[in-house]
C-alpha positions as CSV (number, residue, x, y, z in Angstrom):
1,M,-5.8,37.2,9.7
2,N,-2.7,36.9,7.5
3,H,-0.5,38.0,10.4
4,Q,-2.1,35.4,12.7
5,R,-1.5,32.7,10.1
6,R,2.1,33.7,9.7
7,T,2.5,33.6,13.5
8,L,0.9,30.2,13.7
9,S,3.1,28.9,10.9
10,K,6.3,30.1,12.6
11,L,5.2,28.5,15.9
12,G,4.3,25.3,14.0
13,L,7.7,25.3,12.3
14,A,9.5,26.0,15.6
15,V,7.7,23.1,17.3
16,A,8.5,20.8,14.4
17,L,12.2,21.7,14.4
18,A,12.3,21.4,18.2
19,G,10.8,17.9,18.0
20,A,13.2,16.9,15.3
21,A,16.2,18.2,17.4
22,I,15.0,16.3,20.4
23,Q,14.6,13.1,18.4
24,L,18.1,13.5,17.0
25,L,19.6,14.1,20.4
26,L,17.8,11.1,22.0
27,G,18.5,8.9,19.0
28,C,22.2,9.7,19.2
29,Y,22.2,9.2,23.0
30,Y,20.5,5.8,22.8
31,L,22.7,4.6,20.1
32,A,25.8,5.8,21.8
33,M,24.9,4.0,24.9
34,A,23.5,0.7,23.6
35,H,23.8,0.2,19.8
36,A,26.7,-2.3,20.3
37,P,27.1,-3.3,24.0
38,K,30.5,-4.8,24.8
39,P,32.2,-5.6,28.0
40,H,34.2,-2.9,29.9
41,H,36.2,-4.3,32.8
42,L,33.4,-6.9,33.3
43,P,34.2,-8.9,36.5
44,V,34.8,-12.6,36.1
45,G,36.7,-15.2,38.1
46,I,39.1,-18.1,37.6
47,S,40.3,-21.0,39.7
48,A,42.8,-23.0,37.8
49,P,46.5,-24.1,37.9
50,A,49.1,-21.3,37.5
51,E,50.1,-22.3,34.0
52,E,46.5,-22.2,32.8
53,R,45.8,-18.9,34.5
54,A,48.8,-17.4,32.7
55,A,47.4,-18.5,29.4
56,I,43.8,-17.3,30.0
57,I,44.0,-14.1,32.0
58,P,46.1,-11.8,29.7
59,P,43.8,-12.3,26.6
60,L,40.7,-11.6,28.7
61,E,42.1,-8.5,30.2
62,K,43.5,-7.2,27.0
63,D,41.9,-3.8,26.0
64,G,40.1,-3.7,29.3
65,S,37.2,-6.0,28.3
66,F,37.3,-8.2,31.4
67,S,38.6,-7.8,35.0
68,V,39.7,-11.3,36.1
69,E,39.9,-12.1,39.8
70,Q,41.7,-15.2,40.9
71,Y,40.0,-17.6,43.4
72,S,41.5,-20.4,45.5
73,S,38.7,-22.8,44.9
74,A,35.4,-23.5,43.0
75,E,33.5,-22.8,46.3
76,S,35.0,-19.3,46.7
77,L,34.4,-18.4,43.1
78,T,30.8,-19.6,43.1
79,A,30.1,-17.7,46.3
80,A,31.4,-14.6,44.6
81,I,29.0,-15.1,41.7
82,K,26.1,-15.6,44.0
83,E,27.1,-12.3,45.8
84,R,27.2,-10.6,42.4
85,K,30.9,-9.8,42.6
86,A,31.5,-11.7,39.4
87,Y,29.2,-12.5,36.4
88,G,30.8,-15.9,35.9
89,G,34.0,-17.8,36.2
90,Y,36.2,-20.7,35.0
91,V,37.2,-23.6,37.3
92,H,39.7,-26.3,36.4
93,D,40.0,-28.8,39.3
94,A,39.9,-32.5,39.9
95,K,36.4,-32.6,38.4
96,G,37.7,-31.1,35.2
97,P,37.0,-27.7,33.4
98,T,33.7,-26.0,34.2
99,L,32.3,-22.6,33.4
100,Y,30.0,-21.0,36.0
101,V,27.5,-18.3,35.0
102,A,24.5,-16.5,36.5
103,S,21.9,-15.7,33.8
104,A,19.8,-13.8,36.4
105,A,22.6,-11.2,36.6
106,S,22.5,-10.6,32.8
107,P,21.3,-13.1,30.1
108,A,23.4,-11.3,27.6
109,V,26.6,-11.6,29.6
110,A,25.9,-15.2,30.4
111,N,25.4,-16.0,26.7
112,L,28.6,-14.1,25.9
113,L,30.6,-16.2,28.4
114,K,29.1,-19.4,27.2
115,A,29.9,-18.6,23.6
116,M,33.5,-17.7,24.4
117,Y,34.0,-20.8,26.6
118,T,32.4,-23.2,24.0
119,Q,34.6,-21.6,21.2
120,E,37.7,-22.1,23.3
121,F,36.8,-25.6,24.3
122,E,36.3,-26.6,20.7
123,R,39.5,-24.9,19.6
124,R,41.6,-26.8,22.2
125,I,40.1,-30.2,21.4
126,G,40.5,-29.5,17.7
127,A,44.1,-28.5,18.2
128,S,44.8,-31.7,20.1
129,A,43.2,-33.8,17.3
130,S,45.2,-31.9,14.6
131,Q,48.5,-32.6,16.4
132,V,47.7,-36.3,16.4
133,T,46.6,-36.5,12.8
134,A,49.6,-34.4,11.7
135,A,51.9,-37.0,13.2
136,G,50.2,-39.6,11.0
137,R,48.5,-41.4,13.8
138,P,44.7,-42.0,14.1
139,V,42.8,-39.9,16.6
140,P,42.7,-41.8,19.9
141,A,39.3,-42.9,21.2
142,A,39.6,-40.6,24.2
143,T,40.2,-37.5,22.0
144,A,37.3,-38.6,19.7
145,A,35.1,-38.8,22.8
146,Q,36.1,-35.3,23.9
147,L,35.2,-34.0,20.4
148,A,31.7,-35.4,20.9
149,Q,31.4,-33.8,24.3
150,T,29.8,-30.5,25.1
151,P,31.6,-28.3,27.6
152,T,30.4,-28.3,31.2
153,I,28.5,-25.1,32.0
154,V,26.7,-24.5,35.2
155,D,24.1,-21.7,35.6
156,L,24.3,-21.0,39.4
157,V,21.5,-18.4,39.4
158,P,19.2,-19.2,36.4
159,L,16.3,-17.1,35.4
160,P,12.9,-18.8,36.2
161,K,10.6,-19.8,33.4
162,E,8.3,-17.0,34.4
163,D,11.0,-14.5,33.4
164,S,12.9,-16.6,30.9
165,S,14.2,-13.6,28.9
166,G,15.1,-11.5,32.0
167,S,13.2,-8.5,30.8
168,S,10.7,-8.3,33.7
169,L,13.0,-6.1,35.8
170,G,13.4,-3.5,33.0
171,F,9.6,-3.3,32.5
172,L,9.0,-3.0,36.2
173,I,11.6,-0.2,36.7
174,Q,10.2,1.6,33.6
175,A,6.6,1.5,34.9
176,L,7.7,2.5,38.3
177,S,9.8,5.4,37.1
178,L,7.0,6.7,34.8
179,G,4.3,6.4,37.4
180,A,6.4,8.0,40.1
181,S,7.3,11.0,37.9
182,I,3.7,11.6,36.9
183,A,2.5,11.2,40.5
184,S,5.1,13.6,41.8
185,M,4.0,16.3,39.3
186,A,0.3,15.7,40.0
187,L,0.8,15.9,43.8
188,G,2.7,19.1,43.3
189,Q,-0.2,20.6,41.4
190,L,-2.6,19.7,44.1
191,G,-0.4,21.4,46.7
192,K,-0.7,24.7,44.8
193,R,-4.3,24.9,46.0
194,V,-3.0,25.7,49.5
195,G,-0.5,28.4,50.4
196,R,3.0,27.3,51.3
197,S,3.5,26.6,55.0
198,A,5.2,24.1,57.2
199,M,1.9,22.2,57.4
200,R,1.6,22.1,53.6
201,G,5.2,20.8,53.5
202,I,4.4,18.0,56.0
203,G,1.3,17.1,54.1
204,H,3.1,17.0,50.7
205,A,5.9,14.9,52.2
206,A,3.4,12.5,53.7
207,L,1.6,12.1,50.4
208,L,4.9,11.3,48.7
209,V,5.6,8.5,51.3
210,V,2.0,7.2,51.0
211,Y,2.3,7.0,47.2
212,A,5.7,5.3,47.4
213,L,4.2,2.6,49.7
214,L,1.2,2.2,47.4
215,S,3.6,2.0,44.4
216,G,5.6,-0.7,46.0
217,G,2.4,-2.7,46.6
218,V,1.2,-2.2,43.1
219,A,4.5,-3.4,41.7
220,L,4.3,-6.6,43.7
221,L,0.7,-7.1,42.6
222,A,1.6,-6.7,38.9
223,M,4.4,-9.3,39.4
224,S,2.1,-11.7,41.1
225,F,-0.2,-11.7,38.0
226,Y,2.6,-13.4,36.0
227,G,4.4,-15.4,38.6
228,V,7.5,-13.2,38.5
229,G,9.5,-13.4,41.7
230,K,7.2,-15.9,43.4
231,G,10.1,-17.4,45.3
232,A,11.7,-14.1,46.3
233,D,11.5,-12.2,49.6
234,H,8.3,-10.2,49.0
235,G,9.0,-8.1,52.1
236,G,12.4,-7.1,50.8
237,L,10.9,-6.4,47.3
238,F,8.2,-4.2,48.8
239,V,10.8,-2.1,50.6
240,A,12.9,-2.0,47.4
241,F,10.1,-0.9,45.1
242,S,8.8,1.7,47.7
243,L,12.3,3.2,48.2
244,V,12.9,3.5,44.4
245,S,9.5,5.2,44.0
246,L,10.2,7.6,46.9
247,A,13.6,8.5,45.6
248,I,12.1,9.5,42.2
249,T,9.0,11.3,43.5
250,A,10.8,13.1,46.4
251,S,13.7,14.3,44.2
252,T,11.3,15.4,41.5
253,A,9.1,17.3,44.0
254,A,12.3,18.9,45.4
255,A,13.3,20.1,42.0
256,V,9.8,21.6,41.5
257,A,10.0,23.3,44.9
258,L,13.3,24.9,44.0
259,F,12.9,25.7,40.3
260,G,9.1,25.7,39.7
261,R,7.6,23.9,36.7
262,A,11.0,23.5,35.0
263,G,12.0,21.2,37.9
264,A,9.5,18.6,36.7
265,L,11.9,17.9,33.9
266,I,14.0,15.8,36.2
267,G,11.3,13.2,36.3
268,A,11.2,13.1,32.5
269,L,15.0,12.8,32.4
270,Y,14.9,9.8,34.8
271,F,12.5,8.1,32.3
272,T,14.1,9.2,29.0
273,L,17.8,9.2,29.8
274,G,18.1,7.3,33.1
275,L,16.4,4.0,32.1
276,I,18.8,3.0,29.3
277,I,21.8,3.4,31.6
278,S,20.1,1.9,34.7
279,G,21.4,-1.6,34.1
280,S,17.9,-3.0,34.2
281,S,18.1,-4.3,30.6
282,I,21.8,-4.0,29.8
283,A,24.4,-4.9,32.3
284,P,26.3,-1.8,33.5
285,E,29.6,-3.2,32.5
286,M,28.3,-3.5,28.9
287,L,27.8,0.2,28.7
288,P,30.3,3.0,28.0
289,H,32.1,4.2,31.2
290,A,30.3,7.5,31.5
291,G,26.9,5.8,31.1
292,R,27.7,3.1,33.6
293,T,29.0,5.6,36.2
294,I,26.1,8.0,35.9
295,G,23.5,5.3,35.7
296,R,24.5,3.8,39.1
297,L,24.2,7.2,40.8
298,L,20.6,7.8,39.6
299,P,17.4,6.3,41.2
300,P,16.5,4.1,38.2
301,G,20.0,2.5,38.2
302,A,20.4,2.1,41.9
303,G,16.8,0.8,42.0
304,A,17.4,-1.7,39.3
305,S,20.4,-3.1,41.2
306,F,18.6,-3.1,44.5
307,V,15.5,-4.9,43.1
308,R,17.6,-7.4,41.1
309,D,19.3,-8.5,44.3
310,R,16.0,-8.9,46.1
311,L,14.8,-11.0,43.3
312,Y,17.7,-13.3,42.6
313,F,20.8,-12.5,44.7
314,P,19.9,-12.3,48.4
315,D,23.6,-12.7,49.4
316,A,24.7,-9.6,47.4
317,S,25.8,-6.4,49.2
318,D,23.7,-3.4,48.4
319,G,25.6,-0.6,50.1
320,L,25.9,1.8,47.1
321,P,22.4,1.3,45.7
322,L,20.8,1.7,49.1
323,L,22.9,4.8,49.8
324,V,21.9,6.4,46.5
325,L,18.2,5.7,46.9
326,A,18.2,6.9,50.6
327,A,20.0,10.1,49.6
328,F,17.6,11.0,46.8
329,A,14.6,10.2,49.0
330,S,15.7,11.9,52.2
331,V,17.2,15.0,50.7
332,G,14.2,15.4,48.4
333,L,11.8,15.2,51.4
334,L,13.9,17.6,53.4
335,I,13.9,20.2,50.6
336,V,10.1,19.9,50.2
337,L,9.7,20.4,54.0
338,A,12.2,23.3,54.2
339,R,11.0,25.1,51.1
340,N,7.4,25.2,52.3
341,A,8.4,26.1,55.8
342,L,10.6,29.0,54.7
343,A,8.0,30.3,52.2
344,G,5.3,30.1,54.8
345,R,7.4,32.0,57.4
346,A,8.2,34.7,54.8
347,T,4.5,35.1,54.0
348,S,3.5,35.4,57.6
349,G,6.3,37.8,58.3
350,A,5.1,40.1,55.4
């Protein structure tokens, strides 16, 4: 009895220490990725006279915070923002100075650009007034009127009132990732009731596709309850959600087929490690370089980008996200099919 108690105590202590170690590692990882998001080569645009560009661009690109692209007109810059090539941009033309943002791309980035622009606007007006008063002259009426003005800011792609905080995308990707990971592991357990064969592989792959389609429909249904994305292309959203789900389930099923139960950890890694660097809640350019790069190459990150464009940026190019999702889905299904077929052939040959 004493020996059994000592064994249980040791196991309990080991479990407690393992849990504490996992908590420490995850805590450090989450804080390293997101405790103080700041821009890293964040793409913005400018269309202004040469003298003004020379004064604005160097401070923005200092320390690699922003990557500034020059545009010939307000029209070309706003088109780039709508295509998600830039998060915002500054225009100074015959209409005067204007800041363009797209809060649907990232509320945090839009607020950052607004704050920077407002601060600079007030600094310039204040400097003009100080020069006049320092010369002993009263502040002209035109300058006084400028001081009372608010800077012109245009939100080209605003968030709808149904998603005013921009958090819906993160919640949807989180729910989809968790559901897909659990479904993949559950379907794998069901498959063990039948010996491996080519037919079992086809059945397993078919179930993964059916679940992905069901998952896409459920995501749209959940959105409809709260009016999120009511003006978006629902057909495109259905394809996007289904493809994200298939990329997660198929790649998890492939890992299980290759490595056994340990392969199921890939689904947990998508959920615990992949979500925070997915760009669904924090703009990728606000993450450290490693997190941003890895996040875009995982299903949650590629999925977040693909779904965001279907929601708010129909003109955006989705080459990389689509390639990533298609690769995880197709390679995962091929491994499931091949592993079952080969195992079945080996069994029949024996």
